[in-house]
KEKOL-33676 format. One line per 10 residues: their letters; for each residue x negated, y negated, z of N, C-alpha, C. Coordinates in steps of 0.2 Angstrom, whole numbers, always signed. Layout:
// residues N
a) X:Y:Z:X:Y:Z:X:Y:Z | ... $
This chain:
// residues 141
mgpgeispge) -158:-171:-278:-160:-175:-273:-156:-182:-273 | -153:-184:-267:-147:-188:-266:-150:-196:-266 | -145:-200:-264:-148:-208:-265:-153:-208:-258 | -159:-212:-258:-162:-213:-252:-166:-207:-250 | -167:-203:-253:-172:-196:-252:-179:-198:-257 | -184:-196:-254:-191:-197:-258:-192:-189:-261 | -193:-190:-267:-196:-184:-270:-201:-181:-267 | -203:-173:-266:-208:-170:-263:-215:-174:-265 | -215:-176:-271:-221:-179:-274:-224:-187:-271 | -218:-189:-270:-220:-197:-267:-221:-195:-260 $
aarlmkdekp) -218:-190:-257:-220:-190:-250:-226:-187:-248 | -228:-183:-253:-236:-182:-254:-241:-186:-255 | -238:-192:-260:-243:-196:-261:-244:-202:-256 | -238:-202:-251:-238:-206:-247:-242:-204:-240 | -242:-198:-240:-247:-195:-234:-252:-196:-235 | -254:-195:-242:-262:-194:-245:-264:-200:-243 | -260:-206:-245:-263:-214:-244:-264:-215:-237 | -261:-210:-231:-263:-213:-225:-269:-213:-222 | -270:-216:-218:-277:-217:-216:-278:-211:-209 | -283:-207:-208:-283:-202:-202:-282:-207:-195 $
lgsraprfvk) -277:-204:-191:-276:-205:-185:-281:-208:-181 | -283:-211:-176:-288:-213:-171:-290:-220:-171 | -295:-221:-166:-298:-228:-165:-302:-230:-172 | -301:-235:-173:-305:-239:-178:-310:-244:-177 | -313:-243:-171:-317:-246:-166:-324:-246:-169 | -329:-251:-170:-334:-250:-174:-340:-243:-169 | -345:-242:-174:-347:-235:-172:-351:-238:-165 | -354:-244:-164:-358:-245:-158:-354:-245:-151 | -347:-247:-153:-341:-248:-148:-340:-240:-145 | -340:-235:-151:-339:-230:-147:-343:-226:-146 $
ssralhlgwq) -349:-229:-146:-354:-225:-144:-355:-225:-134 | -352:-231:-132:-353:-230:-124:-345:-229:-122 | -343:-224:-116:-338:-224:-115:-335:-230:-112 | -338:-235:-108:-336:-239:-105:-335:-246:-109 | -339:-245:-113:-339:-251:-119:-333:-249:-124 | -330:-245:-126:-324:-241:-129:-318:-243:-125 | -318:-242:-118:-312:-243:-114:-311:-251:-113 | -317:-254:-112:-316:-260:-112:-312:-264:-119 | -314:-262:-124:-313:-263:-131:-305:-261:-132 | -302:-255:-130:-295:-252:-130:-292:-258:-125 $
vgvfllglvv) -294:-259:-119:-290:-264:-115:-290:-272:-118 | -295:-274:-121:-295:-280:-125:-290:-279:-131 | -290:-274:-136:-286:-273:-139:-278:-274:-137 | -278:-271:-132:-270:-268:-129:-268:-277:-129 | -272:-279:-125:-270:-286:-120:-268:-292:-128 | -273:-290:-131:-274:-295:-138:-265:-293:-141 | -266:-287:-142:-256:-285:-146:-252:-286:-142 | -252:-286:-134:-247:-286:-131:-245:-294:-131 | -250:-300:-131:-249:-307:-133:-245:-307:-139 | -248:-305:-143:-243:-304:-151:-236:-303:-150 $
vvigvimlpl) -235:-298:-147:-228:-294:-147:-224:-299:-143 | -227:-301:-136:-222:-305:-132:-222:-311:-136 | -226:-315:-139:-225:-320:-144:-219:-319:-148 | -220:-314:-152:-216:-311:-156:-207:-311:-155 | -207:-308:-148:-199:-307:-143:-198:-314:-141 | -203:-318:-140:-200:-324:-138:-199:-329:-143 | -200:-327:-150:-198:-329:-156:-191:-327:-158 | -189:-322:-155:-183:-319:-160:-178:-323:-159 | -175:-325:-153:-171:-330:-154:-172:-338:-155 | -179:-341:-156:-180:-345:-158:-181:-346:-166 $
pgpgwlvifa) -182:-352:-167:-183:-352:-176:-192:-349:-178 | -192:-346:-182:-200:-343:-183:-198:-335:-184 | -204:-333:-188:-205:-325:-189:-205:-321:-185 | -201:-319:-180:-202:-316:-175:-204:-307:-174 | -199:-305:-178:-201:-298:-181:-208:-297:-185 | -210:-302:-191:-216:-301:-193:-223:-302:-187 | -222:-306:-182:-226:-306:-177:-226:-300:-173 | -220:-297:-170:-220:-291:-168:-224:-286:-173 | -221:-286:-177:-226:-279:-182:-233:-282:-183 | -235:-287:-182:-243:-290:-182:-245:-286:-175 $
gmaiwgtefv) -243:-287:-170:-245:-286:-164:-245:-278:-165 | -241:-273:-166:-241:-267:-168:-246:-265:-172 | -247:-269:-177:-255:-266:-181:-260:-267:-177 | -260:-273:-173:-266:-274:-169:-266:-267:-164 | -262:-265:-160:-262:-260:-156:-264:-253:-161 | -262:-253:-168:-263:-248:-173:-269:-246:-174 | -274:-251:-172:-281:-252:-175:-284:-247:-170 | -282:-244:-164:-284:-242:-158:-280:-237:-154 | -274:-237:-155:-270:-232:-152:-266:-227:-157 | -266:-220:-156:-262:-217:-161:-255:-217:-161 $
waqlvlrwtk) -252:-218:-153:-246:-220:-154:-244:-225:-158 | -247:-230:-158:-243:-238:-163:-245:-235:-169 | -249:-231:-172:-251:-229:-178:-245:-225:-181 | -243:-220:-177:-236:-216:-177:-230:-221:-179 | -229:-225:-174:-223:-228:-175:-223:-234:-184 | -230:-235:-184:-229:-238:-190:-231:-235:-196 | -230:-228:-196:-231:-223:-201:-222:-223:-200 | -219:-221:-195:-211:-221:-196:-208:-228:-198 | -211:-232:-196:-209:-239:-200:-209:-240:-207 | -215:-239:-209:-217:-239:-216:-212:-233:-220 $
rkvteaaqra) -211:-228:-217:-206:-223:-221:-199:-224:-222 | -197:-228:-215:-189:-230:-214:-190:-235:-221 | -194:-241:-221:-193:-247:-225:-194:-243:-233 | -197:-239:-233:-197:-235:-240:-192:-233:-243 | -188:-229:-238:-183:-225:-238:-177:-230:-239 | -176:-235:-238:-172:-241:-237:-172:-244:-243 | -177:-247:-245:-179:-250:-252:-176:-244:-258 | -178:-237:-256:-176:-232:-262:-167:-233:-263 | -165:-233:-257:-159:-233:-256:-153:-240:-260 | -158:-246:-258:-156:-252:-261:-155:-252:-267 $
ldprvrrrni) -159:-249:-272:-161:-248:-278:-157:-245:-282 | -152:-239:-278:-147:-235:-281:-142:-239:-284 | -139:-238:-289:-135:-243:-291:-127:-243:-289 | -126:-238:-287:-119:-237:-282:-118:-242:-277 | -124:-242:-273:-126:-246:-267:-126:-253:-268 | -131:-253:-274:-132:-261:-276:-124:-263:-278 | -120:-260:-281:-113:-263:-284:-109:-264:-277 | -109:-259:-272:-105:-259:-266:-108:-267:-264 | -114:-269:-262:-117:-273:-259:-115:-279:-262 | -115:-280:-268:-113:-285:-272:-106:-288:-271 $
iltsigvaic) -100:-282:-271:-94:-283:-271:-92:-286:-262 | -97:-282:-259:-95:-285:-250:-96:-291:-251 | -103:-293:-252:-105:-301:-252:-102:-305:-256 | -98:-304:-263:-92:-309:-266:-86:-309:-262 | -84:-304:-258:-78:-305:-255:-80:-309:-247 | -86:-309:-245:-87:-313:-240:-89:-321:-241 | -92:-322:-247:-92:-327:-251:-85:-331:-250 | -80:-325:-253:-73:-329:-255:-70:-330:-249 | -70:-326:-244:-67:-328:-236:-71:-334:-235 | -77:-335:-235:-80:-341:-232:-78:-346:-236 $
avllsvyvwq) -77:-348:-243:-75:-353:-245:-68:-355:-244 | -63:-349:-243:-57:-350:-241:-57:-354:-235 | -60:-352:-230:-61:-356:-222:-63:-361:-224 | -67:-362:-227:-71:-369:-228:-66:-375:-231 | -63:-371:-238:-58:-375:-238:-52:-378:-234 | -50:-373:-231:-43:-375:-225:-47:-379:-220 | -52:-378:-218:-57:-384:-213:-55:-392:-215 | -59:-391:-222:-60:-397:-226:-53:-401:-228 | -47:-395:-229:-41:-398:-230:-39:-402:-224 | -39:-398:-220:-35:-401:-212:-39:-406:-209 $
fglampwtis) -46:-406:-208:-48:-412:-204:-53:-415:-210 | -54:-414:-215:-58:-418:-220:-66:-417:-218 | -70:-422:-218:-77:-418:-218:-79:-421:-212 | -76:-421:-208:-76:-421:-199:-81:-415:-196 | -85:-418:-192:-88:-412:-190:-84:-410:-183 | -84:-404:-182:-80:-400:-176:-80:-403:-170 | -87:-408:-168:-88:-411:-160:-86:-418:-162 | -84:-420:-168:-81:-427:-167:-73:-427:-168 | -68:-421:-169:-62:-421:-171:-59:-422:-163 | -54:-425:-161:-50:-428:-158:-42:-426:-159 $
d) -39:-423:-154:-31:-421:-154:-28:-427:-156 $
């Protein structure tokens, strides 16, 4: 088994822990087709508002991706397609976490981070040596 792969036992455990697909609306809502349809419209609109707020937050300060996933979770309470997307996302995050724990990958990431930090330190040192502690917008030719 290579790095990043989930063992068959782990995959079976993840599948067993997953809830069945379908609506999680209360029983009294499901009893009436019109009420259930209204419920679904409400859940969809609420999830849409949360996802749109998350998309707006992506370029702004704030937890944009977290809010988007919260909107997907709201949709996931009622819609099978959202439940499937969330399951796929959870599976990919689990695989990425497993890969990140691989000693070779960790060693590579530490080396690349160290090189990046060294390059940034050299560039910052050159800047401070050349211009002092002046900000770029206050430097005059």
